[in-house]
OpenMM code with the backbone's topology and positions (N, CA, C; nanometers):
from openmm import Vec3, app, unit

residues = "MET LYS LYS VAL PHE GLU VAL ILE GLU GLN LEU LYS ARG GLU CYS VAL ILE GLU ASP TYR ALA VAL ALA GLY ALA VAL GLY ALA ILE PHE TYR VAL GLU ALA PHE ASN THR GLN ASP VAL ASP LEU LEU VAL ASN LEU PRO GLU SER LEU ASP PRO LEU GLY PRO ILE ARG LYS ARG LEU LYS GLU ILE GLY TYR THR PHE ASN GLY GLU GLY HIS ILE VAL ILE ASP SER TRP PRO VAL GLN PHE LEU PRO VAL SER ASP ALA LEU THR SER GLU THR LEU ARG GLU ALA GLN TYR LEU PRO PHE ASP GLU GLU LEU SER VAL ARG VAL ALA ARG PRO GLU HIS LEU ALA ALA GLU ALA LEU LYS VAL GLY ARG PRO LYS ASP PHE GLN ARG VAL SER MET LEU ALA GLU SER ASP ASP PHE ASP SER VAL PHE PHE GLN GLU VAL LEU GLU ARG PHE SER LEU GLU GLU LYS TRP ARG LYS TRP GLN LYS GLU LEU".split()
positions = [
    Vec3(0.1751, -0.9190, 0.8310),
    Vec3(0.1700, -0.9051, 0.6852),
    Vec3(0.1764, -1.0467, 0.6205),
    Vec3(0.2191, -1.1260, 0.6980),
    Vec3(0.2354, -1.2622, 0.6397),
    Vec3(0.1214, -1.3166, 0.5949),
    Vec3(0.0174, -1.2948, 0.6706),
    Vec3(-0.1213, -1.3500, 0.6439),
    Vec3(-0.1623, -1.3022, 0.4884),
    Vec3(-0.1404, -1.1680, 0.4806),
    Vec3(-0.1741, -1.1138, 0.3594),
    Vec3(-0.1324, -1.1768, 0.2374),
    Vec3(-0.0005, -1.2131, 0.2521),
    Vec3(0.0620, -1.2889, 0.1283),
    Vec3(0.0201, -1.4204, 0.1203),
    Vec3(0.0038, -1.4915, 0.2271),
    Vec3(-0.0331, -1.6216, 0.2211),
    Vec3(-0.1883, -1.6268, 0.1580),
    Vec3(-0.2772, -1.5158, 0.1790),
    Vec3(-0.4075, -1.5208, 0.1151),
    Vec3(-0.3885, -1.5082, -0.0392),
    Vec3(-0.2937, -1.4080, -0.0648),
    Vec3(-0.2807, -1.3801, -0.1905),
    Vec3(-0.2302, -1.4933, -0.2961),
    Vec3(-0.1450, -1.5682, -0.2236),
    Vec3(-0.0844, -1.6891, -0.2820),
    Vec3(-0.2037, -1.7912, -0.3013),
    Vec3(-0.2834, -1.7958, -0.1946),
    Vec3(-0.3954, -1.8797, -0.2127),
    Vec3(-0.4995, -1.8545, -0.3304),
    Vec3(-0.5074, -1.7302, -0.3419),
    Vec3(-0.5843, -1.6822, -0.4469),
    Vec3(-0.5247, -1.7172, -0.5906),
    Vec3(-0.4113, -1.7141, -0.5966),
    Vec3(-0.3176, -1.7229, -0.7106),
    Vec3(-0.3512, -1.8879, -0.7371),
    Vec3(-0.3171, -1.9726, -0.6537),
    Vec3(-0.3168, -2.1053, -0.6708),
    Vec3(-0.4681, -2.1563, -0.7109),
    Vec3(-0.5792, -2.0805, -0.6565),
    Vec3(-0.7146, -2.1183, -0.6949),
    Vec3(-0.7603, -2.0514, -0.8269),
    Vec3(-0.6525, -1.9751, -0.9068),
    Vec3(-0.6957, -1.9168, -1.0253),
    Vec3(-0.7932, -1.7985, -1.0121),
    Vec3(-0.8065, -1.7452, -0.8960),
    Vec3(-0.8860, -1.6315, -0.8745),
    Vec3(-0.8199, -1.4983, -0.9308),
    Vec3(-0.6969, -1.4969, -0.9062),
    Vec3(-0.6074, -1.3923, -0.9972),
    Vec3(-0.4991, -1.4720, -1.0605),
    Vec3(-0.4766, -1.4181, -1.1736),
    Vec3(-0.3664, -1.4918, -1.2636),
    Vec3(-0.2165, -1.4742, -1.2106),
    Vec3(-0.1892, -1.3285, -1.1780),
    Vec3(-0.0736, -1.3094, -1.1109),
    Vec3(-0.0874, -1.1772, -1.0328),
    Vec3(0.0096, -1.1478, -0.9470),
    Vec3(0.0097, -1.0387, -0.8832),
    Vec3(0.1653, -1.0094, -0.8408),
    Vec3(0.1649, -0.8693, -0.8038),
    Vec3(0.3167, -0.8021, -0.7542),
    Vec3(0.2893, -0.7209, -0.6636),
    Vec3(0.3656, -0.7363, -0.5613),
    Vec3(0.3676, -0.6385, -0.4343),
    Vec3(0.4164, -0.5030, -0.4803),
    Vec3(0.3338, -0.4068, -0.4806),
    Vec3(0.3879, -0.2794, -0.5273),
    Vec3(0.3966, -0.1681, -0.4069),
    Vec3(0.3997, -0.0331, -0.4527),
    Vec3(0.4007, 0.0658, -0.3531),
    Vec3(0.5057, 0.0548, -0.2342),
    Vec3(0.4800, 0.1058, -0.1086),
    Vec3(0.5725, 0.1401, -0.0030),
    Vec3(0.5837, -0.0180, 0.0416),
    Vec3(0.5042, -0.1181, 0.0530),
    Vec3(0.5370, -0.2452, 0.0889),
    Vec3(0.6266, -0.3188, -0.0040),
    Vec3(0.6247, -0.2898, -0.1367),
    Vec3(0.7101, -0.3523, -0.2341),
    Vec3(0.8474, -0.2858, -0.2060),
    Vec3(0.8589, -0.1599, -0.1799),
    Vec3(0.9960, -0.0826, -0.1755),
    Vec3(1.0588, -0.1427, -0.0373),
    Vec3(0.9775, -0.1756, 0.0795),
    Vec3(1.0331, -0.2504, 0.1714),
    Vec3(1.1248, -0.3753, 0.1578),
    Vec3(1.1075, -0.4372, 0.0424),
    Vec3(1.1811, -0.5558, 0.0225),
    Vec3(1.3177, -0.5185, -0.0230),
    Vec3(1.3371, -0.3829, -0.0474),
    Vec3(1.4757, -0.3633, -0.1267),
    Vec3(1.5480, -0.2309, -0.0166),
    Vec3(1.4700, -0.1696, 0.0720),
    Vec3(1.5073, -0.0620, 0.1521),
    Vec3(1.4804, -0.0829, 0.2991),
    Vec3(1.5333, 0.0034, 0.3821),
    Vec3(1.4930, -0.0020, 0.5049),
    Vec3(1.3423, 0.0301, 0.5348),
    Vec3(1.2790, -0.0368, 0.6165),
    Vec3(1.1358, -0.0386, 0.6598),
    Vec3(1.1077, 0.1002, 0.6949),
    Vec3(0.9783, 0.1397, 0.6475),
    Vec3(0.9254, 0.2616, 0.6903),
    Vec3(0.7945, 0.2600, 0.7131),
    Vec3(0.7164, 0.3483, 0.7682),
    Vec3(0.5775, 0.3356, 0.7951),
    Vec3(0.4945, 0.3676, 0.6632),
    Vec3(0.3910, 0.2541, 0.6573),
    Vec3(0.2911, 0.2569, 0.5544),
    Vec3(0.1602, 0.2026, 0.6075),
    Vec3(0.0604, 0.2412, 0.5410),
    Vec3(-0.1003, 0.2139, 0.5932),
    Vec3(-0.1454, 0.1047, 0.5244),
    Vec3(-0.1021, 0.0515, 0.4190),
    Vec3(-0.1679, -0.0487, 0.3390),
    Vec3(-0.0813, -0.1401, 0.2476),
    Vec3(-0.1263, -0.2337, 0.1935),
    Vec3(-0.0500, -0.3201, 0.1005),
    Vec3(-0.1140, -0.2990, -0.0370),
    Vec3(-0.0275, -0.2554, -0.1518),
    Vec3(-0.0723, -0.2410, -0.2649),
    Vec3(-0.0335, -0.3671, -0.3529),
    Vec3(-0.1184, -0.4190, -0.4259),
    Vec3(-0.1004, -0.5442, -0.5085),
    Vec3(-0.1279, -0.5082, -0.6598),
    Vec3(-0.0715, -0.5035, -0.7309),
    Vec3(-0.0620, -0.4956, -0.8758),
    Vec3(-0.1398, -0.6209, -0.9367),
    Vec3(-0.2360, -0.6285, -0.9928),
    Vec3(-0.3034, -0.7657, -1.0404),
    Vec3(-0.3668, -0.7333, -1.1778),
    Vec3(-0.3578, -0.8364, -1.2628),
    Vec3(-0.4455, -0.8428, -1.3982),
    Vec3(-0.5883, -0.8754, -1.3540),
    Vec3(-0.6653, -0.7899, -1.3930),
    Vec3(-0.8150, -0.7930, -1.3628),
    Vec3(-0.8941, -0.8172, -1.5207),
    Vec3(-0.9830, -0.8916, -1.4994),
    Vec3(-1.0674, -0.8941, -1.6192),
    Vec3(-1.1440, -0.7612, -1.6674),
    Vec3(-1.1585, -0.7468, -1.7952),
    Vec3(-1.2431, -0.6181, -1.8271),
    Vec3(-1.3881, -0.6599, -1.8143),
    Vec3(-1.4392, -0.5985, -1.7181),
    Vec3(-1.5929, -0.6276, -1.6761),
    Vec3(-1.6421, -0.5167, -1.5867),
    Vec3(-1.7762, -0.4979, -1.5760),
    Vec3(-1.8421, -0.4039, -1.4965),
    Vec3(-1.7738, -0.4152, -1.3406),
    Vec3(-1.7707, -0.5342, -1.3112),
    Vec3(-1.7065, -0.5387, -1.1833),
    Vec3(-1.5783, -0.6305, -1.1790),
    Vec3(-1.4726, -0.5723, -1.2112),
    Vec3(-1.3548, -0.6490, -1.2055),
    Vec3(-1.3026, -0.7084, -1.1063),
    Vec3(-1.3289, -0.6463, -0.9732),
    Vec3(-1.2931, -0.7205, -0.8458),
    Vec3(-1.4058, -0.8043, -0.8123),
    Vec3(-1.4958, -0.8323, -0.8807),
    Vec3(-1.6038, -0.9326, -0.8430),
    Vec3(-1.5536, -1.0608, -0.7985),
    Vec3(-1.4766, -1.1438, -0.8929),
    Vec3(-1.4277, -1.2720, -0.8263),
    Vec3(-1.3318, -1.2717, -0.7153),
    Vec3(-1.2548, -1.1637, -0.7009),
    Vec3(-1.1743, -1.1676, -0.5927),
    Vec3(-1.2554, -1.1258, -0.4561),
    Vec3(-1.3500, -1.0278, -0.4507),
    Vec3(-1.4309, -0.9738, -0.3511),
    Vec3(-1.5265, -1.1266, -0.3220),
    Vec3(-1.5723, -1.1829, -0.4217),
    Vec3(-1.6478, -1.3113, -0.3834),
    Vec3(-1.5851, -1.4132, -0.2928),
    Vec3(-1.4609, -1.4488, -0.3674),
    Vec3(-1.3678, -1.5420, -0.2984),
    Vec3(-1.3342, -1.5152, -0.1562),
    Vec3(-1.2893, -1.3900, -0.1479),
    Vec3(-1.2392, -1.3264, -0.0168),
    Vec3(-1.3534, -1.3191, 0.0943),
    Vec3(-1.4780, -1.3051, 0.0566),
    Vec3(-1.5884, -1.3203, 0.1391),
    Vec3(-1.6336, -1.4534, 0.1733),
    Vec3(-1.6017, -1.5525, 0.0914),
    Vec3(-1.6168, -1.6957, 0.1090),
    Vec3(-1.5235, -1.7421, 0.2319),
    Vec3(-1.4053, -1.6919, 0.2128),
    Vec3(-1.3124, -1.7409, 0.3250),
    Vec3(-1.2992, -1.6364, 0.4465),
    Vec3(-1.4118, -1.5427, 0.4631),
    Vec3(-1.4165, -1.4735, 0.5684),
    Vec3(-1.3570, -1.3371, 0.5716),
    Vec3(-1.3391, -1.2727, 0.4567),
    Vec3(-1.2862, -1.1357, 0.4555),
    Vec3(-1.4095, -1.0384, 0.4053),
    Vec3(-1.4071, -0.9130, 0.4383),
    Vec3(-1.4976, -0.8283, 0.3653),
    Vec3(-1.4172, -0.6929, 0.3231),
    Vec3(-1.4718, -0.6294, 0.2299),
    Vec3(-1.4048, -0.5006, 0.1857),
    Vec3(-1.4512, -0.3827, 0.2848),
    Vec3(-1.3525, -0.3095, 0.3117),
    Vec3(-1.4020, -0.1763, 0.3835),
    Vec3(-1.4525, -0.0777, 0.2947),
    Vec3(-1.4982, 0.0587, 0.3678),
    Vec3(-1.5712, 0.1497, 0.2728),
    Vec3(-1.4812, 0.2215, 0.1766),
    Vec3(-1.3407, 0.2034, 0.1920),
    Vec3(-1.2520, 0.2731, 0.1312),
    Vec3(-1.2043, 0.1722, -0.0096),
    Vec3(-1.2612, 0.0631, -0.0257),
    Vec3(-1.2203, -0.0345, -0.1332),
    Vec3(-1.1112, -0.1324, -0.1056),
    Vec3(-1.0832, -0.1235, 0.0180),
    Vec3(-0.9648, -0.2175, 0.0782),
    Vec3(-1.0346, -0.3259, 0.1293),
    Vec3(-0.9680, -0.4464, 0.1121),
    Vec3(-1.0029, -0.5550, 0.1943),
    Vec3(-0.9128, -0.5707, 0.3178),
    Vec3(-0.9493, -0.5957, 0.4291),
    Vec3(-0.8567, -0.5974, 0.5615),
    Vec3(-0.8337, -0.7464, 0.5812),
    Vec3(-0.6963, -0.7888, 0.5572),
    Vec3(-0.6628, -0.9087, 0.6058),
    Vec3(-0.5473, -0.8985, 0.7200),
    Vec3(-0.5778, -0.9550, 0.8316),
    Vec3(-0.4902, -0.9615, 0.9521),
    Vec3(-0.4429, -0.8115, 0.9888),
    Vec3(-0.5667, -0.7327, 0.9757),
    Vec3(-0.5396, -0.5783, 1.0196),
    Vec3(-0.4754, -0.4990, 0.9186),
    Vec3(-0.4380, -0.5618, 0.8049),
    Vec3(-0.3724, -0.4829, 0.6965),
    Vec3(-0.4799, -0.4518, 0.5786),
    Vec3(-0.5024, -0.3256, 0.5453),
    Vec3(-0.5724, -0.2885, 0.4306),
    Vec3(-0.5124, -0.3155, 0.3056),
    Vec3(-0.5643, -0.4042, 0.2171),
    Vec3(-0.4941, -0.4491, 0.0937),
    Vec3(-0.5952, -0.3667, -0.0263),
    Vec3(-0.4996, -0.3099, -0.1164),
    Vec3(-0.5576, -0.2484, -0.2320),
    Vec3(-0.5314, -0.3229, -0.3373),
    Vec3(-0.6224, -0.3684, -0.4340),
    Vec3(-0.5927, -0.4468, -0.5629),
    Vec3(-0.5874, -0.3422, -0.6684),
    Vec3(-0.4705, -0.3079, -0.7294),
    Vec3(-0.4418, -0.2161, -0.8325),
    Vec3(-0.4465, -0.2914, -0.9635),
    Vec3(-0.5313, -0.2521, -1.0484),
    Vec3(-0.5402, -0.3106, -1.1995),
    Vec3(-0.4088, -0.2749, -1.2666),
    Vec3(-0.3644, -0.3531, -1.3700),
    Vec3(-0.2764, -0.3114, -1.4660),
    Vec3(-0.3626, -0.2160, -1.5497),
    Vec3(-0.3052, -0.0983, -1.5682),
    Vec3(-0.3806, 0.0115, -1.6423),
    Vec3(-0.2898, 0.0676, -1.7450),
    Vec3(-0.1738, 0.0500, -1.7706),
    Vec3(-0.1045, 0.1076, -1.8596),
    Vec3(0.0419, 0.0263, -1.8987),
    Vec3(0.1092, 0.0495, -1.9827),
    Vec3(0.2415, -0.0175, -2.0085),
    Vec3(0.3228, -0.0376, -1.9305),
    Vec3(0.3378, 0.0804, -1.8312),
    Vec3(0.4291, 0.0453, -1.7186),
    Vec3(0.4000, -0.0478, -1.6381),
    Vec3(0.2644, -0.0398, -1.5874),
    Vec3(0.2080, -0.1382, -1.4940),
    Vec3(0.2111, -0.3095, -1.5491),
    Vec3(0.1870, -0.2925, -1.6677),
    Vec3(0.2028, -0.4193, -1.7443),
    Vec3(0.3413, -0.4796, -1.7369),
    Vec3(0.4337, -0.3863, -1.7646),
    Vec3(0.5874, -0.4452, -1.7507),
    Vec3(0.6187, -0.4663, -1.6058),
    Vec3(0.5385, -0.3929, -1.5097),
    Vec3(0.6038, -0.4257, -1.3712),
    Vec3(0.5285, -0.5404, -1.3282),
    Vec3(0.4254, -0.5760, -1.3635),
    Vec3(0.3775, -0.7257, -1.3343),
    Vec3(0.4526, -0.8229, -1.3972),
    Vec3(0.4702, -0.8063, -1.5235),
    Vec3(0.5459, -0.9209, -1.6072),
    Vec3(0.6834, -0.9571, -1.5530),
    Vec3(0.7567, -0.8498, -1.5168),
    Vec3(0.8939, -0.8627, -1.4689),
    Vec3(0.9096, -0.8682, -1.3135),
    Vec3(0.8078, -0.8802, -1.2274),
    Vec3(0.8072, -0.9057, -1.0954),
    Vec3(0.8821, -1.0419, -1.0617),
    Vec3(0.9329, -1.0393, -0.9540),
    Vec3(1.0062, -1.1475, -0.8922),
    Vec3(0.9920, -1.2040, -0.7632),
    Vec3(1.0010, -1.3376, -0.7593),
    Vec3(0.9715, -1.4036, -0.6130),
    Vec3(1.0758, -1.3643, -0.5343),
    Vec3(1.0535, -1.3035, -0.4112),
    Vec3(1.1603, -1.2680, -0.3209),
    Vec3(1.0973, -1.3358, -0.1911),
    Vec3(1.2045, -1.3682, -0.0867),
    Vec3(1.1711, -1.4394, 0.0284),
    Vec3(1.1061, -1.3257, 0.1107),
    Vec3(0.9865, -1.3529, 0.1777),
    Vec3(0.9348, -1.2809, 0.2882),
    Vec3(0.9768, -1.3287, 0.4244),
    Vec3(0.9919, -1.4469, 0.4366),
    Vec3(1.0409, -1.5142, 0.5468),
    Vec3(1.1043, -1.6397, 0.5193),
    Vec3(1.1473, -1.7243, 0.6137),
    Vec3(1.1903, -1.8655, 0.5923),
    Vec3(1.0884, -1.9526, 0.5168),
    Vec3(0.9678, -1.9427, 0.5144),
    Vec3(0.8761, -2.0069, 0.4600),
    Vec3(0.7823, -1.9783, 0.3578),
    Vec3(0.8165, -1.8291, 0.3290),
    Vec3(0.7233, -1.7962, 0.2157),
    Vec3(0.7912, -1.6761, 0.1432),
    Vec3(0.7662, -1.7007, 0.0064),
    Vec3(0.8045, -1.5906, -0.0971),
    Vec3(0.6963, -1.5521, -0.1648),
    Vec3(0.7276, -1.4008, -0.2055),
    Vec3(0.6151, -1.3254, -0.2715),
    Vec3(0.6550, -1.2426, -0.3950),
    Vec3(0.5695, -1.2477, -0.4936),
    Vec3(0.6091, -1.1733, -0.6174),
    Vec3(0.6156, -1.0286, -0.5708),
    Vec3(0.7185, -0.9668, -0.6121),
    Vec3(0.7604, -0.8125, -0.5663),
    Vec3(0.8021, -0.7486, -0.7008),
    Vec3(0.7407, -0.6380, -0.7347),
    Vec3(0.7951, -0.5369, -0.8444),
    Vec3(0.9509, -0.5210, -0.8227),
    Vec3(1.0059, -0.5078, -0.9341),
    Vec3(1.1528, -0.4670, -0.9360),
    Vec3(1.1659, -0.3272, -0.8812),
    Vec3(1.2745, -0.2947, -0.8074),
    Vec3(1.2848, -0.1537, -0.7558),
    Vec3(1.3005, -0.0465, -0.8552),
    Vec3(1.3341, -0.0826, -0.9760),
    Vec3(1.3344, 0.0138, -1.0793),
    Vec3(1.1904, 0.0621, -1.1227),
    Vec3(1.1058, -0.0426, -1.1266),
    Vec3(0.9676, -0.0240, -1.1612),
    Vec3(0.9099, 0.0422, -1.0497),
    Vec3(0.9218, 0.0140, -0.9417),
    Vec3(0.8663, 0.0966, -0.8120),
    Vec3(0.9134, 0.2276, -0.8271),
    Vec3(1.0337, 0.2677, -0.8488),
    Vec3(1.0808, 0.4036, -0.8596),
    Vec3(1.0283, 0.4678, -0.9725),
    Vec3(1.0088, 0.4030, -1.0873),
    Vec3(0.9301, 0.4802, -1.1973),
    Vec3(0.7990, 0.5162, -1.1640),
    Vec3(0.7137, 0.3972, -1.1075),
    Vec3(0.5877, 0.4532, -1.0737),
    Vec3(0.5728, 0.5551, -0.9677),
    Vec3(0.6437, 0.5354, -0.8705),
    Vec3(0.6785, 0.6555, -0.7807),
    Vec3(0.6863, 0.7928, -0.8338),
    Vec3(0.7921, 0.7904, -0.9332),
    Vec3(0.8270, 0.9103, -1.0153),
    Vec3(0.7067, 0.9633, -1.0696),
    Vec3(0.6349, 0.8793, -1.1505),
    Vec3(0.5083, 0.9194, -1.2219),
    Vec3(0.4039, 0.9625, -1.1296),
    Vec3(0.3868, 0.9209, -1.0063),
    Vec3(0.2679, 0.9649, -0.9321),
    Vec3(0.3163, 1.1165, -0.8838),
    Vec3(0.4451, 1.1052, -0.8239),
    Vec3(0.5176, 1.2367, -0.8221),
    Vec3(0.4572, 1.3069, -0.6745),
    Vec3(0.4225, 1.2305, -0.5641),
    Vec3(0.4009, 1.2961, -0.4421),
    Vec3(0.5200, 1.3182, -0.3646),
    Vec3(0.5284, 1.3996, -0.2757),
    Vec3(0.6558, 1.4112, -0.1997),
    Vec3(0.6935, 1.2900, -0.1360),
    Vec3(0.6182, 1.1943, -0.0829),
    Vec3(0.6545, 1.0705, -0.0352),
    Vec3(0.7094, 0.9921, -0.1327),
    Vec3(0.6424, 0.9933, -0.2525),
    Vec3(0.6993, 0.9035, -0.3589),
    Vec3(0.8393, 0.9419, -0.4188),
    Vec3(0.8726, 1.0749, -0.3984),
    Vec3(1.0074, 1.1100, -0.4414),
    Vec3(1.0995, 1.0662, -0.3359),
    Vec3(1.0763, 1.0657, -0.1992),
    Vec3(1.1476, 1.0098, -0.1061),
    Vec3(1.1645, 0.8620, -0.1289),
    Vec3(1.0829, 0.7716, -0.1973),
    Vec3(1.0912, 0.6435, -0.2025),
    Vec3(1.1889, 0.6141, -0.3186),
    Vec3(1.1786, 0.7286, -0.4333),
    Vec3(1.2575, 0.7195, -0.5439),
    Vec3(1.4077, 0.7315, -0.5008),
    Vec3(1.4368, 0.8104, -0.4143),
    Vec3(1.5690, 0.8235, -0.3587),
    Vec3(1.6416, 0.7026, -0.2813),
    Vec3(1.5472, 0.6497, -0.1978),
    Vec3(1.5792, 0.5258, -0.1121),
    Vec3(1.6056, 0.4196, -0.2134),
    Vec3(1.5126, 0.4105, -0.3033),
    Vec3(1.5230, 0.2675, -0.3974),
    Vec3(1.6480, 0.2988, -0.4734),
    Vec3(1.6674, 0.4301, -0.5362),
    Vec3(1.8058, 0.4546, -0.6013),
    Vec3(1.9407, 0.4165, -0.5330),
    Vec3(1.9243, 0.4167, -0.4190),
    Vec3(2.0575, 0.3900, -0.3373),
    Vec3(2.0558, 0.2511, -0.2988),
    Vec3(1.9722, 0.1864, -0.3288),
    Vec3(1.9646, 0.0267, -0.2702),
    Vec3(2.0658, -0.0565, -0.3448),
    Vec3(2.1324, -0.1567, -0.3020),
    Vec3(2.2163, -0.2404, -0.3575),
    Vec3(2.1534, -0.3091, -0.4872),
    Vec3(2.0155, -0.3378, -0.4783),
    Vec3(1.9613, -0.4174, -0.5874),
    Vec3(1.9046, -0.3326, -0.7147),
    Vec3(1.9414, -0.1977, -0.6881),
    Vec3(1.8752, -0.1067, -0.8138),
    Vec3(1.9869, -0.1103, -0.9091),
    Vec3(1.9249, -0.1188, -1.0324),
    Vec3(2.0086, -0.1164, -1.1556),
    Vec3(1.9899, 0.0089, -1.2194),
    Vec3(2.0716, 0.1073, -1.2380),
    Vec3(2.0529, 0.2391, -1.2728),
    Vec3(2.0617, 0.2208, -1.4341),
    Vec3(2.1182, 0.1460, -1.4664),
    Vec3(2.1353, 0.1450, -1.6373),
    Vec3(1.9682, 0.0893, -1.6736),
    Vec3(1.9066, -0.0233, -1.6245),
    Vec3(1.7927, -0.0491, -1.6417),
    Vec3(1.6671, 0.0508, -1.6145),
    Vec3(1.6984, 0.1318, -1.4975),
    Vec3(1.6217, 0.2168, -1.4686),
    Vec3(1.5954, 0.3423, -1.5837),
    Vec3(1.7139, 0.3606, -1.6227),
    Vec3(1.7065, 0.4545, -1.7322),
    Vec3(1.6456, 0.4216, -1.8557),
    Vec3(1.6461, 0.2933, -1.9005),
    Vec3(1.5759, 0.2371, -2.0078),
    Vec3(1.4363, 0.2476, -1.9747),
    Vec3(1.3899, 0.2120, -1.8432),
    Vec3(1.2409, 0.2154, -1.8087),
    Vec3(1.1978, 0.3647, -1.8305),
    Vec3(1.2715, 0.4610, -1.7692),
    Vec3(1.2376, 0.6039, -1.7955),
    Vec3(1.2198, 0.6205, -1.9370),
    Vec3(1.3100, 0.6040, -2.0266),
    Vec3(1.2830, 0.6015, -2.1840),
    Vec3(1.1813, 0.5542, -2.2155),
    Vec3(1.1475, 0.4274, -2.1978),
    Vec3(1.0560, 0.3539, -2.2420),
    Vec3(0.8967, 0.4079, -2.2232),
    Vec3(0.9192, 0.4748, -2.0964),
    Vec3(0.7643, 0.5207, -2.0499),
    Vec3(0.7772, 0.6515, -2.0272),
    Vec3(0.8531, 0.7338, -2.1133),
    Vec3(0.8694, 0.8817, -2.1348),
    Vec3(0.8563, 0.9478, -1.9947),
    Vec3(0.9226, 0.8970, -1.9092),
    Vec3(0.9443, 0.9734, -1.7824),
    Vec3(1.0789, 1.0343, -1.7668),
    Vec3(1.1526, 1.0542, -1.8604),
    Vec3(1.2883, 1.1353, -1.8492),
    Vec3(1.3075, 1.2761, -1.8123),
    Vec3(1.1808, 1.3411, -1.8646),
    Vec3(1.1660, 1.4739, -1.8167),
    Vec3(1.1323, 1.5061, -1.6831),
    Vec3(1.0367, 1.4243, -1.6373),
    Vec3(0.9991, 1.4181, -1.4905),
    Vec3(1.1304, 1.3820, -1.4121),
    Vec3(1.2101, 1.2962, -1.4556),
    Vec3(1.3285, 1.2534, -1.3773),
    Vec3(1.4203, 1.3661, -1.3704),
    Vec3(1.4356, 1.4323, -1.4908),
    Vec3(1.5491, 1.5683, -1.4988),
    Vec3(1.4844, 1.6682, -1.4133),
    Vec3(1.3544, 1.6718, -1.4130),
    Vec3(1.3125, 1.8061, -1.3308),
    Vec3(1.3393, 1.7716, -1.1771),
    Vec3(1.2896, 1.6422, -1.1426),
    Vec3(1.3064, 1.6174, -1.0108),
    Vec3(1.4770, 1.6203, -0.9594),
    Vec3(1.5531, 1.5845, -1.0519),
    Vec3(1.7029, 1.5824, -1.0229),
    Vec3(1.7374, 1.7236, -1.0045),
    Vec3(1.6896, 1.8241, -1.0709),
    Vec3(1.7339, 1.9805, -1.0654),
    Vec3(1.6873, 2.0162, -0.9088),
    Vec3(1.5709, 1.9724, -0.8830),
    Vec3(1.5091, 2.0199, -0.7411),
    Vec3(1.6004, 1.9585, -0.6250),
    Vec3(1.6802, 1.8692, -0.6409),
    Vec3(1.7502, 1.8078, -0.5169),
    Vec3(1.8416, 1.9209, -0.4580),
] * unit.nanometer
topology = app.Topology()
chain = topology.addChain("A")
for resn in residues:
    res = topology.addResidue(resn, chain)
    for name in ("N", "CA", "C"):
        topology.addAtom(name, app.Element.getBySymbol(name[0]), res)
């Protein structure tokens, strides 16, 4: 997975992408015990155009990568999905992402655990609810900030409903 992050940092240095945040299951792994996942989700700001992934696709092809049929690019056997900022929650998630160490040599921008939990709650699949539970129990999770995020993005009802089902 290190090669994925090295390539993404290269795209950022080259200004192909303005910024990114590791999101989804891989983002959660920075805060909780590792679990199985199939791809790497990267939240990015993309220009409004008919082909917003065009510049990313072009540069990655130039350095030897191609997109598979599912819209992922495969880097070092990891399918990578570029997720555009699409609403106020993802915009805040990207803006407040923080650099965390991947290993001794490399740090990567990762979404805050509260934003990861809010996004998982919003999506609402069974595996997402499991991720919310794991994140909420992590030492890095700020429950006060999470409540503020829930309020800001109108997710309180979904949170209450999910809490009742526990």
